[in-house]
C-alpha positions, 0 to 999 in steps of 0.5 A: 980643607982636610980639617973641615972634612974631618970635623964633618966626619966626626960630627956625623959619627957623633950624631949617629952615636946619639941616635943609637943611644936615643933609640936603644937606651931601653936595652939597658933594662933586661926583659927578665929583670923588668919582669921580676921587678914588676912581679915583686910589686904585685898587681896594679891598683885601680883606685886612687891612693885615698880610696885605699888609705882608710880615711873617712870620706864625705860622699857628695851626691849633689849635681854640680859643676863649678869653675874658677881660677887657681891663681887669679892674682898671679904676679907673673905674665905666664902660667902653664903645665898644671897638675892636680892631686887629692890630699884628703880631708877636703884638700886639693893640691895644684902645681904649675910653672910660671914666669915671663914665658915658657922656657925662661930662666925666671920660671918657677914651680908654684904650689897651691891648696884648695879647700873644698869647704871654702871653695878658695885656693891659697896663694901660690907659693914657690916650691922650686926655682932654678936657684933652689934646684941647683943648690939641692942637686949640686949642679947648674940648672938653667931652667925648670919646667913640667911638674907632676904631683900625686899622692901614693898609697902611703900618703906621701905627696910626690913632685916630679919636675924637669930641669934643663942645663943646656938647650931646650926641652930635649935636654931635660932631666927628671927630678923628684921631691917628697912631702910627708905633710901635704906640701908644707915641707919638702925633701931636697930635690934628687935627680933620676939617672935615666939615660946613659948619655948625659942623662938627657931628654926625660920629661913628664906630663901625667900622673902614674898608676899605683902598684900593690907593692907601694911603687908606681908606673910613671909615664914619661917621654923622650924628645932628643932626636927622636920623640917616643913614650916610655915607662918608669917604674919607681919603688920608694925606699925611704927618701930614695927610690929604686927605678927602671925605665923602658921604652913602650916599644913602638912608632915615633911621634907619640908623647905624654902618655896618660895611663889608666889601670883597667884591672890588675894587669891591664893598662891603657895609654892615650898619647899626644900625637906629634907625628906627621900629617895635618889630621892627627888623632889621639892614639891608644895602646893596651898592655896586658902585663902591667905595662911591660909590653904594649900593643901596636897603637891605634888611632881613636876618633879624637882629634889631636893638634899635637897637644897634651891630654889626660884621662881618668876612670869612672867607677863604672869602668868608663874613661873620661878624657880632657883634650883639645878636640881640634886638628889645628889649634888649642882654642877649644878644650873638651871633655869626652867619655868612652863607655867600657873601653868600646872606642866610641867617644861621647862629647860631654861638654866644651870646657872652653871654646874661644877663638884666638885663645889657648886652653891646654895641658889638662890634668884630671883626677877623681876623688873618693867623694864622687867629685872630678877635678880638672886643672888646665892652662888658661890662655897662658896667663892663669891656671883654671880649675873645674870640678863636677860631681858624678851626679852632674856627669850622669845627667849629661849621659 
């Protein structure tokens, strides 16, 4: 009897300790150290990396809207959580994970290239598996998940992805790989040490905002015991990185932030709402100091059924958001626009709307040739790609 009581006490103390670690891990970064780090990196960059690269771009002024599957001949039953990036020279890259089901041990991360001249996606090839990740990281990896891909201002292609050693998504760790040749070859995976206790519960969903000094702000999130959003500043140093993580500093239940630079110092974030209640809305917050501190989140008028979303800026300063605009499920995926951050949202188009099917986890970018590209989960079986021009968008307004 006394032994059982002791075990209960130890369990309570252990869980309390985990809660403390979860709630206060951001204290590992001092305000002064963080401010100095951000200051050294300079201003936020509003353009895409390719806008700043000096590459020749063929501008597209044609009114068009196109759609098709990234992986029409997929050999695995389930595909989910895609991310899309522009590589220049008419090439688009997309990554996603696929396997027998979400969270299965046979899940792998796939990579495919889209040629804008031919309109064809290459067959997806595996760039990460749990076996390759285990070998490269030198530790046991039970399963892999959520990938994010993007190019930085030095034309490096980054892949951040999740690994799990024990448990589910709340036990995730974050890792990265770099490609210097647009995805043909990759550096070995490297792990980020982001929390003091077993390095647990660091996940990623959306692209970063670039910094003038060559670094970037990557939005991440935490799910162990508590659910909350975080910021990760990454400064490249060859194949290695310097990095700092901090909590965005407000209420629990907000996940998977999508962030956009409004100007050199201001950043806006939109959040998946995993809070309580039957009617949940996308929440938003603004930072006036390049992401170091954030305003109290406010609800938008956009419904959110606890589902991922993504956003991108237009050249005129408007914001495009792709999301499931429902309180109940993920059977409709829609595109919305807000002009000049005025908090009023205009529905542009339902990308998908079929009951009893799932369309979710979008990723959206705008390329310097005046084209928008969206990838998203298509009924958990495929990844779909939609593209449209500035001219098409203007016609819808």
